[in-house]
C-alpha positions as CSV (number, residue, x, y, z in Angstrom):
1,M,53.2,111.5,-70.4
2,E,56.4,113.9,-71.2
3,Y,58.7,111.5,-69.1
4,N,58.3,108.8,-71.8
5,L,59.6,111.5,-74.1
6,L,62.4,111.6,-72.3
7,Y,63.2,107.6,-72.8
8,A,62.5,108.0,-76.5
9,F,65.2,110.8,-76.5
10,D,67.4,108.2,-74.4
11,A,67.0,105.5,-76.7
12,Y,67.1,106.9,-81.0
13,P,70.5,107.8,-80.6
14,N,71.7,104.3,-79.5
15,I,70.3,102.7,-82.7
16,I,73.3,103.6,-84.4
17,L,76.0,104.5,-81.8
18,C,76.2,101.2,-80.2
19,F,78.1,100.3,-83.1
20,T,80.3,103.7,-83.1
21,A,80.9,102.3,-79.3
22,G,82.3,99.1,-80.6
23,L,84.7,100.8,-82.9
24,L,85.9,103.2,-80.4
25,I,86.7,100.5,-78.0
26,N,89.3,99.2,-80.6
27,D,92.9,99.7,-79.4
28,K,93.6,101.9,-82.5
29,L,91.2,104.4,-81.4
30,L,90.4,104.9,-77.8
31,G,91.0,101.7,-76.4
32,L,89.1,100.3,-73.4
33,R,89.9,102.3,-70.3
34,R,89.6,105.3,-72.6
35,S,86.1,104.5,-73.7
36,I,84.9,103.5,-70.0
37,L,86.4,107.1,-68.9
38,L,84.7,108.8,-71.7
39,F,81.3,106.9,-71.5
40,T,81.6,107.0,-67.8
41,A,82.0,111.1,-68.0
42,M,79.1,111.2,-70.1
43,I,76.6,109.3,-68.0
44,V,77.9,112.0,-64.6
45,I,77.4,114.9,-67.0
46,G,74.1,114.1,-68.6
47,Q,72.9,113.4,-65.0
48,V,74.0,116.3,-63.7
49,L,72.2,118.2,-66.5
50,F,69.1,116.3,-66.2
51,T,69.3,117.3,-61.9
52,V,69.6,120.9,-63.1
53,S,67.0,120.5,-65.5
54,A,64.5,119.7,-62.5
55,Y,65.6,122.6,-60.3
56,L,65.1,124.9,-63.4
57,E,62.3,123.4,-64.4
58,K,63.3,123.4,-68.3
59,F,62.1,120.4,-70.5
60,S,64.8,121.0,-73.2
61,V,67.7,121.0,-70.7
62,A,66.3,117.3,-69.7
63,I,65.6,116.0,-73.0
64,T,69.6,117.2,-74.3
65,A,70.7,115.6,-70.3
66,R,68.8,112.3,-71.5
67,V,70.3,112.3,-74.6
68,I,73.9,112.7,-73.3
69,M,73.3,110.3,-70.7
70,G,71.9,107.6,-72.9
71,I,74.8,107.8,-75.4
72,G,76.8,107.2,-72.3
73,I,75.0,104.2,-70.9
74,E,74.5,102.5,-74.1
75,C,78.0,102.7,-75.2
76,Q,79.0,101.8,-71.9
77,N,77.2,98.5,-72.1
78,V,79.4,97.9,-75.1
79,T,82.2,98.1,-72.9
80,F,81.1,96.2,-70.1
81,Y,81.0,93.3,-72.6
82,A,84.2,93.7,-73.8
83,L,85.8,93.6,-69.9
84,I,83.6,90.2,-69.5
85,A,85.6,88.9,-72.5
86,L,88.6,89.9,-70.7
87,W,88.1,89.2,-66.9
88,F,86.2,85.8,-67.4
89,T,86.9,82.6,-68.7
90,E,84.8,81.4,-71.5
91,Q,82.6,79.1,-69.1
92,E,81.8,82.2,-67.2
93,H,80.9,84.5,-69.8
94,G,77.2,83.2,-69.9
95,M,76.8,83.9,-66.3
96,A,78.8,87.1,-66.0
97,S,77.0,88.5,-68.9
98,A,73.7,87.9,-67.2
99,V,74.6,89.7,-64.2
100,S,75.5,92.6,-66.1
101,A,72.0,92.2,-68.2
102,M,70.3,92.1,-64.8
103,M,71.7,95.1,-63.0
104,M,71.4,97.5,-66.1
105,R,67.7,96.3,-66.4
106,L,67.6,97.0,-62.5
107,G,68.9,100.3,-62.9
108,M,66.5,101.1,-65.8
109,V,63.5,100.0,-63.6
110,S,64.5,102.4,-60.7
111,A,64.8,105.1,-63.2
112,E,61.5,104.5,-64.6
113,I,60.0,104.7,-61.1
114,S,61.9,107.8,-59.9
115,T,61.7,109.6,-63.1
116,P,58.0,110.8,-62.8
117,I,58.3,111.5,-59.1
118,I,61.6,113.8,-59.7
């Protein structure tokens, strides 16, 4: 189905870009706060474009939106783990990481359910 192609364009760029996100988060480049803002903006822009693509019925716009949104989401996951290292004690890292991963997967499942409907 075509919506499976959307998930492929979401995932392929992130093979390399998660590593790049780790470099951007370093204080010498963007830092944690600016990285969070940048990646959140990418997610919002991607979602707006995806919504526009549904109204325009343009699959090419949907693919572009998923690439932008996917880059933002996966890179933001890297920032979450950096925040966990700052906010939680070493004993709490495991539970905080598990809750973060669970919420990310919950969002992915809800997106997979709602995308074909849209």
